[in-house]
DSSP file (Angstrom, degrees, kcal/mol; ACC not computed):
  #  RESIDUE AA STRUCTURE BP1 BP2  ACC     N-H-->O    O-->H-N    N-H-->O    O-->H-N    TCO  KAPPA ALPHA  PHI   PSI    X-CA   Y-CA   Z-CA
    1    1 A X              0   0    0      0, 0.0    26,-2.4     0, 0.0     2,-0.3   0.000 360.0 360.0 360.0 156.4  -81.1  128.9   35.1
    2    2 A X  E     -A   26   0A   0     24,-0.2     2,-0.3    25,-0.1    24,-0.2  -0.951 360.0-158.5-131.8 148.1  -84.8  129.2   34.4
    3    3 A X  E     -A   25   0A   0     22,-2.5    22,-2.7    -2,-0.3     2,-0.4  -0.927   6.8-163.1-123.7 150.4  -87.5  126.6   33.5
    4    4 A X  E     -A   24   0A   0     -2,-0.3     2,-0.4    20,-0.2   105,-0.3  -0.967   7.3-164.1-134.5 152.5  -90.8  127.1   31.8
    5    5 A X  E     -A   23   0A   0     18,-1.5    18,-2.6    -2,-0.4     2,-0.3  -0.965  12.0-154.7-136.8 116.0  -93.9  125.1   31.4
    6    6 A X  E     +A   22   0A   0     -2,-0.4     2,-0.3    16,-0.2    16,-0.2  -0.674  21.5 160.5 -90.0 145.5  -96.6  125.8   28.8
    7    7 A X  E     +A   21   0A   0     14,-2.2    14,-2.3    -2,-0.3   104,-0.1  -0.987  35.3  71.5-155.3 167.5 -100.2  124.9   29.2
    8    8 A X        +     0   0    0      1,-0.3    11,-0.3    -2,-0.3    -1,-0.0   0.294  55.7 141.6 111.5 -15.6 -103.7  125.7   27.8
    9    9 A X        +     0   0    0     12,-0.1    -1,-0.3    84,-0.1     2,-0.3  -0.288  20.5 148.9 -68.4 157.5 -103.5  124.3   24.3
   10   10 A X        -     0   0    0    101,-0.1   104,-2.3   102,-0.1     2,-0.5  -0.951  51.5 -83.7-168.7 172.4 -106.6  122.7   23.0
   11   11 A X  E     +d  114   0B   0     -2,-0.3     2,-0.3   102,-0.2   104,-0.2  -0.886  53.8 169.6 -95.0 128.2 -108.8  121.8   19.9
   12   12 A X  E     -d  115   0B   0    102,-2.7   104,-2.2    -2,-0.5     2,-0.1  -0.975  34.6-112.4-143.6 152.6 -111.0  124.8   19.2
   13   13 A X  E >   -d  116   0B   0     -2,-0.3     3,-2.0   102,-0.2    72,-0.2  -0.401  51.1 -82.8 -77.2 156.6 -113.3  125.7   16.3
   14   14 A X  T 3  S+     0   0    0    102,-2.1    72,-0.2     1,-0.3    -1,-0.1  -0.391 119.7  32.2 -59.6 138.3 -112.4  128.8   14.1
   15   15 A X  T 3  S+     0   0    0     70,-3.3    69,-0.6     1,-0.3    -1,-0.3   0.207  98.9 114.7  96.5 -14.2 -113.5  132.0   15.7
   16   16 A X    <   -     0   0    0     -3,-2.0    69,-2.0    69,-0.2     2,-0.3   0.005  57.2-124.2 -81.9-167.4 -113.0  130.6   19.2
   17   17 A X        +     0   0    0     66,-0.2     2,-0.3    67,-0.2    66,-0.2  -0.946  20.3 178.6-133.9 154.2 -110.6  131.6   21.9
   18   18 A X  E     - B   0  82A   0     64,-2.0    64,-3.0    -2,-0.3     2,-0.5  -0.974  18.8-143.6-142.5 158.4 -108.0  130.0   24.1
   19   19 A X  E     - B   0  81A   0     -2,-0.3    62,-0.2   -11,-0.3     2,-0.2  -0.954  16.2-159.2-128.9 117.1 -105.7  131.3   26.8
   20   20 A X  E     - B   0  80A   0     60,-2.8    60,-1.6    -2,-0.5     2,-0.3  -0.544   5.9-156.4 -87.6 156.6 -102.2  129.9   27.0
   21   21 A X  E     -AB   7  79A   0    -14,-2.3   -14,-2.2    58,-0.2     2,-0.4  -0.969   8.4-164.9-132.8 147.2 -100.1  130.1   30.2
   22   22 A X  E     -AB   6  78A   0     56,-1.6    56,-2.3    -2,-0.3     2,-0.7  -0.905  10.3-160.0-135.5 105.5  -96.3  129.9   30.6
   23   23 A X  E     -AB   5  77A   0    -18,-2.6   -18,-1.5    -2,-0.4     2,-0.4  -0.761   6.8-160.4 -92.7 122.6  -95.1  129.3   34.1
   24   24 A X  E     +A    4   0A   0     52,-2.1     2,-0.3    -2,-0.7   -20,-0.2  -0.775  14.2 170.6-103.4 139.6  -91.6  130.3   34.8
   25   25 A X  E     +A    3   0A   0    -22,-2.7   -22,-2.5    -2,-0.4     2,-0.5  -0.908  42.4  39.1-140.5 169.2  -89.5  129.0   37.7
   26   26 A X  E    S+A    2   0A   0     -2,-0.3     2,-1.8   -24,-0.2   -24,-0.2  -0.794 115.6   9.0  97.4-135.0  -86.0  129.2   38.8
   27   27 A X  S >  S+     0   0    0    -26,-2.4     3,-1.4    -2,-0.5     4,-0.2  -0.392  74.2 150.9 -82.5  57.4  -83.9  132.5   38.3
   28   28 A X  G >   +     0   0    0     -2,-1.8     3,-1.2     1,-0.3    -1,-0.2   0.688  57.6  71.3 -69.7 -18.2  -86.9  134.5   37.3
   29   29 A X  G 3  S+     0   0    0     -3,-0.2    -1,-0.3     1,-0.2    -2,-0.1   0.809  95.2  56.9 -64.9 -24.4  -85.4  137.7   38.7
   30   30 A X  G <  S+     0   0    0     -3,-1.4    70,-3.0   -29,-0.1     2,-0.4   0.488  78.2 117.6 -90.9   0.2  -83.0  137.6   35.9
   31   31 A X  E <   +E   99   0C   0     -3,-1.2    68,-0.3    68,-0.2     3,-0.1  -0.511  33.6 176.8 -71.1 124.8  -85.6  137.5   33.1
   32   32 A X  E     -     0   0C   0     66,-3.2    21,-3.1     1,-0.4    22,-0.3   0.789  68.0  -9.7 -91.9 -33.1  -85.5  140.5   30.8
   33   33 A X  E     -EF  98  52C   0     65,-1.3    65,-3.0    19,-0.3     2,-0.4  -0.981  54.0-148.6-164.1 145.9  -88.2  139.4   28.5
   34   34 A X  E     -EF  97  51C   0     17,-2.4    17,-2.4    -2,-0.3     2,-0.4  -0.975  16.8-165.4-124.3 140.0  -90.4  136.3   27.5
   35   35 A X  E     -EF  96  50C   0     61,-2.3    61,-2.2    -2,-0.4     2,-0.5  -0.908  14.7-138.9-117.9 152.0  -91.6  135.6   24.0
   36   36 A X  E     +EF  95  49C   0     13,-3.3    12,-3.0    -2,-0.4    13,-1.7  -0.946  28.9 178.7 -96.8 128.3  -94.4  133.3   22.8
   37   37 A X  E     -EF  94  47C   0     57,-3.1    57,-2.5    -2,-0.5     2,-0.3  -0.857  11.5-157.0-122.3 164.7  -93.4  131.4   19.7
   38   38 A X  E     -EF  93  46C   0      8,-2.4     8,-2.6    -2,-0.3     2,-0.5  -0.986   9.5-154.5-141.9 154.5  -95.2  128.9   17.6
   39   39 A X  E     -EF  92  45C   0     53,-2.5    53,-2.0    -2,-0.3     6,-0.2  -0.916  16.6-156.0-129.6 102.3  -94.2  126.1   15.1
   40   40 A X    >   -     0   0    0      4,-0.6     3,-1.9    -2,-0.5    51,-0.2  -0.380  45.0 -74.4 -71.0 162.9  -96.9  125.2   12.6
   41   41 A X  T 3  S+     0   0    0      1,-0.3    -1,-0.1    49,-0.2     3,-0.1  -0.369 118.3   2.9 -64.6 128.7  -96.7  121.7   11.1
   42   42 A X  T 3  S+     0   0    0      1,-0.2    -1,-0.3    -2,-0.1     2,-0.3   0.555 116.1  99.9  78.6   8.2  -93.8  121.5    8.6
   43   43 A X  S <  S-     0   0    0     -3,-1.9    -1,-0.2     1,-0.1     3,-0.1  -0.778  75.7 -93.5-126.8 164.9  -92.7  125.1    9.2
   44   44 A X        -     0   0    0     -2,-0.3    -4,-0.6     1,-0.1     2,-0.2  -0.295  47.0 -94.1 -66.8 154.5  -90.2  127.0   11.1
   45   45 A X  E     -F   39   0C   0     -6,-0.2     2,-0.3    -8,-0.1    -6,-0.2  -0.576  47.2-168.5 -70.6 139.8  -90.7  128.4   14.6
   46   46 A X  E     -F   38   0C   0     -8,-2.6    -8,-2.4    -2,-0.2     2,-0.3  -0.967  24.7-109.5-136.1 146.9  -91.8  131.9   14.6
   47   47 A X  E     +F   37   0C   0     -2,-0.3   -10,-0.3   -10,-0.2     3,-0.1  -0.559  33.3 171.2 -73.6 130.7  -92.2  134.7   17.2
   48   48 A X  E     -     0   0C   0    -12,-3.0    12,-2.5     1,-0.4     2,-0.3   0.812  60.9 -17.5-103.3 -44.5  -95.8  135.6   18.0
   49   49 A X  E     -FG  36  59C   0    -13,-1.7   -13,-3.3    10,-0.2    -1,-0.4  -0.977  55.7-166.6-158.0 158.7  -95.7  137.9   20.9
   50   50 A X  E     -FG  35  58C   0      8,-2.2     8,-2.1    -2,-0.3     2,-0.4  -0.994   5.5-162.3-151.1 153.2  -93.3  139.2   23.6
   51   51 A X  E     -FG  34  57C   0    -17,-2.4   -17,-2.4    -2,-0.3     6,-0.2  -0.998  14.3-144.3-133.8 136.6  -93.3  141.1   26.8
   52   52 A X  E >   -F   33   0C   0      4,-2.2     3,-1.5    -2,-0.4   -19,-0.3  -0.508  34.2-102.2 -95.5 169.8  -90.4  142.8   28.7
   53   53 A X  T 3  S+     0   0    0    -21,-3.1   -20,-0.1     1,-0.3    -1,-0.1   0.828 124.5  55.3 -52.2 -32.7  -89.7  143.2   32.3
   54   54 A X  T 3  S-     0   0    0    -22,-0.3    -1,-0.3     2,-0.1   -21,-0.1   0.597 122.3-105.5 -81.1 -13.4  -90.9  146.7   31.9
   55   55 A X    <   +     0   0    0     -3,-1.5    -2,-0.1     1,-0.3     2,-0.1   0.385  68.4 147.5 105.2  -3.5  -94.2  145.7   30.4
   56   56 A X        -     0   0    0     -5,-0.1    -4,-2.2     1,-0.0    -1,-0.3  -0.424  31.9-154.6 -59.1 137.5  -93.5  146.6   26.8
   57   57 A X  E     -G   51   0C   0     -6,-0.2     2,-0.3    -2,-0.1    -6,-0.2  -0.836  14.0-166.2-116.6 154.6  -95.2  144.3   24.4
   58   58 A X  E     -G   50   0C   0     -8,-2.1    -8,-2.2    -2,-0.3     2,-0.4  -0.994   4.7-169.4-135.5 142.3  -94.6  143.2   20.9
   59   59 A X  E     -G   49   0C   0     -2,-0.3   -10,-0.2   -10,-0.2     2,-0.2  -0.970  24.8-121.9-129.7 142.8  -97.0  141.4   18.4
   60   60 A X    >>  -     0   0    0    -12,-2.5     3,-2.1    -2,-0.4     4,-0.9  -0.574  34.1-113.9 -72.8 144.6  -96.3  139.8   15.1
   61   61 A X  G >4 S+     0   0    0      1,-0.3     3,-0.6    -2,-0.2    -1,-0.1   0.831 113.9  62.8 -48.3 -38.6  -98.5  141.3   12.4
   62   62 A X  G 34 S+     0   0    0      1,-0.2    -1,-0.3     3,-0.0   -14,-0.1   0.644 112.7  35.5 -70.3 -12.8 -100.4  138.1   11.8
   63   63 A X  G X> S+     0   0    0     -3,-2.1     3,-2.4   -15,-0.2     4,-2.3   0.524  81.0 126.7-116.5  -6.4 -101.7  138.3   15.5
   64   64 A X  T << S+     0   0    0     -4,-0.9     4,-0.1    -3,-0.6    -3,-0.0  -0.234  81.5  14.7 -58.7 133.9 -102.2  142.0   16.1
   65   65 A X  T 34 S+     0   0    0      2,-0.4    -1,-0.3     1,-0.1     3,-0.1   0.341 125.8  60.0  81.9  -8.1 -105.8  142.7   17.3
   66   66 A X  T <4 S+     0   0    0     -3,-2.4    17,-2.3     1,-0.2     2,-0.4   0.673  97.5  51.1-117.3 -35.1 -106.4  139.1   18.1
   67   67 A X  E  <  -C   82   0A   0     -4,-2.3     2,-0.4    15,-0.2    -2,-0.4  -0.844  57.7-165.8-111.4 145.6 -103.9  138.1   20.6
   68   68 A X  E     -C   81   0A   0     13,-2.8    13,-2.9    -2,-0.4     2,-0.4  -0.988   6.2-156.9-129.9 128.5 -102.9  139.6   23.9
   69   69 A X  E     +C   80   0A   0     -2,-0.4     2,-0.3    11,-0.2    11,-0.2  -0.823  23.8 164.5-104.7 142.9  -99.8  138.9   25.9
   70   70 A X  E     -C   79   0A   0      9,-2.3     9,-2.5    -2,-0.4     2,-0.4  -0.942  23.5-136.9-148.6 169.6 -100.0  139.7   29.7
   71   71 A X  E     -C   78   0A   0     -2,-0.3     2,-0.6     7,-0.2     7,-0.2  -0.976   7.4-152.6-134.2 143.6  -98.1  138.9   32.8
   72   72 A X  E  >> -C   77   0A   0      5,-2.7     5,-1.8    -2,-0.4     4,-0.7  -0.970  17.5-169.3-110.6 110.1  -98.9  137.9   36.4
   73   73 A X  T  45S+     0   0    0     -2,-0.6     3,-0.3     3,-0.2    -1,-0.1   0.857  77.8  62.1 -68.9 -37.4  -95.8  139.1   38.4
   74   74 A X  T  45S+     0   0    0      1,-0.3    -1,-0.2     3,-0.1    -2,-0.0   0.850 122.1  20.7 -68.6 -29.6  -96.7  137.4   41.7
   75   75 A X  T  45S-     0   0    0     -3,-0.2    -1,-0.3     2,-0.1   -51,-0.3   0.364 103.6-124.8-114.7   3.2  -96.5  133.9   40.2
   76   76 A X  T  <5 +     0   0    0     -4,-0.7   -52,-2.1    -3,-0.3     2,-0.4   0.949  56.6 150.2  44.6  63.9  -94.3  134.9   37.1
   77   77 A X  E   < -BC  23  72A   0     -5,-1.8    -5,-2.7   -54,-0.2     2,-0.5  -0.990  35.5-152.6-124.4 135.1  -96.7  133.5   34.6
   78   78 A X  E     -BC  22  71A   0    -56,-2.3   -56,-1.6    -2,-0.4     2,-0.3  -0.867  14.5-159.9-107.3 128.1  -97.0  134.9   31.1
   79   79 A X  E     -BC  21  70A   0     -9,-2.5    -9,-2.3    -2,-0.5     2,-0.4  -0.829  12.5-161.6-109.3 148.7 -100.4  134.5   29.3
   80   80 A X  E     -BC  20  69A   0    -60,-1.6   -60,-2.8    -2,-0.3     2,-0.7  -0.925   9.6-161.0-129.9 110.1 -101.4  134.7   25.8
   81   81 A X  E     -BC  19  68A   0    -13,-2.9   -13,-2.8    -2,-0.4     2,-0.5  -0.788   8.8-165.5 -91.1 126.0 -105.0  135.2   25.1
   82   82 A X  E     +BC  18  67A   0    -64,-3.0   -64,-2.0    -2,-0.7     2,-0.3  -0.942   9.3 176.8-112.7 118.9 -106.0  134.3   21.7
   83   83 A X        +     0   0    0    -17,-2.3   -66,-0.2    -2,-0.5   -67,-0.1  -0.716  61.0  23.0-116.2 165.1 -109.2  135.3   20.2
   84   84 A X  S    S-     0   0    0    -69,-0.6    -1,-0.2    -2,-0.3   -67,-0.2   0.944  84.4-157.8  47.8  56.6 -110.8  134.8   16.8
   85   85 A X        -     0   0    0    -69,-2.0   -70,-3.3    -3,-0.2     2,-0.3  -0.376   7.6-156.2 -71.6 145.4 -108.6  131.9   16.2
   86   86 A X    >   -     0   0    0    -72,-0.2     3,-2.4   -71,-0.1     4,-0.2  -0.843  30.5-111.0-115.3 152.9 -107.9  130.7   12.6
   87   87 A X  G >  S+     0   0    0     -2,-0.3     3,-2.0     1,-0.3    28,-0.4   0.885 117.6  61.7 -50.8 -34.5 -106.9  127.4   11.1
   88   88 A X  G 3  S+     0   0    0      1,-0.3    -1,-0.3   -48,-0.0   -48,-0.0   0.628  87.8  70.0 -69.3 -10.7 -103.5  128.9   10.3
   89   89 A X  G <  S+     0   0    0     -3,-2.4    -1,-0.3     2,-0.0     2,-0.2   0.462  70.3 122.7 -85.6   1.5 -102.9  129.5   14.0
   90   90 A X    <   +     0   0    0     -3,-2.0     2,-0.3    -4,-0.2   -49,-0.2  -0.435  40.4 109.4 -54.1 123.6 -102.6  125.7   14.4
   91   91 A X  E    S- H   0 113C   0     22,-2.3    22,-3.1    -2,-0.2     2,-0.5  -0.975  74.9 -84.2 179.0 168.8  -99.1  125.1   15.9
   92   92 A X  E     -EH  39 112C   0    -53,-2.0   -53,-2.5    -2,-0.3     2,-0.5  -0.899  48.1-143.4 -94.6 132.6  -97.2  124.0   18.9
   93   93 A X  E     -EH  38 111C   0     18,-3.2    18,-1.8    -2,-0.5     2,-0.3  -0.888  21.3-178.0-106.9 121.0  -96.9  127.1   21.1
   94   94 A X  E     -E   37   0C   0    -57,-2.5   -57,-3.1    -2,-0.5     2,-0.4  -0.792  17.0-148.8-111.9 150.0  -93.7  127.7   23.0
   95   95 A X  E     -E   36   0C   0     -2,-0.3    13,-0.8   -59,-0.2     2,-0.4  -0.951  13.0-172.1-119.2 153.4  -92.5  130.3   25.5
   96   96 A X  E     -EI  35 107C   0    -61,-2.2   -61,-2.3    -2,-0.4     2,-0.3  -0.940   9.0-152.3-145.0 110.5  -88.8  131.3   25.7
   97   97 A X  E     -E   34   0C   0      9,-0.6     2,-0.5    -2,-0.4   -63,-0.2  -0.613   6.5-147.6 -82.0 145.4  -87.4  133.6   28.4
   98   98 A X  E     -E   33   0C   0    -65,-3.0   -66,-3.2    -2,-0.3   -65,-1.3  -0.966  13.4-146.6-112.9 131.3  -84.4  135.7   27.9
   99   99 A X  E >   -E   31   0C   0     -2,-0.5     3,-1.8     5,-0.4   -68,-0.2  -0.659  32.6 -86.6 -96.7 155.7  -82.0  136.4   30.9
  100  100 A X  T 3  S+     0   0    0    -70,-3.0    -1,-0.1     1,-0.3     3,-0.1  -0.369 113.2   6.3 -55.0 128.4  -80.1  139.5   31.5
  101  101 A X  T 3  S+     0   0    0      1,-0.2     2,-0.3    -2,-0.0    -1,-0.3   0.600 112.9  96.2  74.7  14.6  -76.7  139.3   29.7
  102  102 A X    <   -     0   0    0     -3,-1.8    -1,-0.2     2,-0.1    -3,-0.0  -0.964  50.8-166.5-138.0 148.2  -77.5  136.0   28.0
  103  103 A X        +     0   0    0     -2,-0.3     2,-0.1    -5,-0.1    -1,-0.1   0.158  51.8 130.3-113.0  11.2  -78.7  135.0   24.5
  104  104 A X        -     0   0    0     -5,-0.1    -5,-0.4     1,-0.1     2,-0.2  -0.421  55.2-129.1 -71.1 142.5  -79.4  131.5   25.6
  105  105 A X        -     0   0    0     -2,-0.1     2,-0.1    -7,-0.1    -7,-0.1  -0.578  14.8-167.8 -85.8 151.1  -82.9  129.9   24.8
  106  106 A X        -     0   0    0     -9,-0.2    -9,-0.6    -2,-0.2     2,-0.1  -0.583  18.8-175.4-137.4  77.9  -84.9  128.2   27.5
  107  107 A X  B     -I   96   0C   0    -11,-0.1  -103,-0.2    -2,-0.1   -11,-0.2  -0.375  12.3-150.4 -74.5 144.8  -87.5  126.4   25.6
  108  108 A X        -     0   0    0    -13,-0.8  -103,-0.1  -105,-0.1    -1,-0.1  -0.194  38.8 -92.4 -89.2-166.2  -90.4  124.5   27.3
  109  109 A X        -     0   0    0   -105,-0.3  -104,-0.1     1,-0.1   -15,-0.1   0.550  64.8-131.9 -90.9  -6.1  -92.1  121.4   25.8
  110  110 A X        -     0   0    0    -15,-0.1     2,-0.4   -18,-0.1   -16,-0.2   0.105   7.7-107.5  82.5 163.6  -94.7  123.5   24.2
  111  111 A X  E     -H   93   0C   0    -18,-1.8   -18,-3.2  -104,-0.1     2,-0.4  -0.998  29.2-119.5-131.3 135.5  -98.5  123.2   24.1
  112  112 A X  E     -H   92   0C   0     -2,-0.4     2,-0.5   -20,-0.2   -20,-0.2  -0.620  23.5-171.3 -83.2 126.7 -100.6  122.1   21.1
  113  113 A X  E     -H   91   0C   0    -22,-3.1   -22,-2.3    -2,-0.4     2,-0.5  -0.990   4.4-177.7-115.3 121.8 -103.1  124.4   19.6
  114  114 A X  E     -d   11   0B   0   -104,-2.3  -102,-2.7    -2,-0.5     2,-0.5  -0.986   5.9-168.6-124.8 120.6 -105.4  123.0   16.9
  115  115 A X  E     -d   12   0B   0     -2,-0.5     2,-0.2   -28,-0.4  -102,-0.2  -0.950  11.3-164.8-114.0 123.4 -108.0  125.3   15.2
  116  116 A X  E      d   13   0B   0   -104,-2.2  -102,-2.1    -2,-0.5   -29,-0.0  -0.680 360.0 360.0-109.2 160.0 -110.6  123.4   13.1
  117  117 A X              0   0    0     -2,-0.2  -104,-0.1  -104,-0.2    -1,-0.1   0.438 360.0 360.0 -72.9 360.0 -112.9  124.8   10.5
């Protein structure tokens, strides 16, 4: 099993920046990839960005050029640097690791990001 804890969410003005962190613990050696997701108010959860154990990254079109996902291997923490934030980025942000040979989700509690005009 693996556990994750998200942090770094805050209230920020449009155009501002935040860096979210996802700290993974437990069976981290089995993690194949970690994704950052978000759930805006009243909407479904959506994939924002992902990074594989090999370092390949993926970004949803609506964050390309603004968000950057990175990884600290030593502490197995995944970061999401968010620049030029927009009000539509307001959401609860979650990370979800995928383990080798498994399709199970391992959601954390999430961290709230609120972007004001």
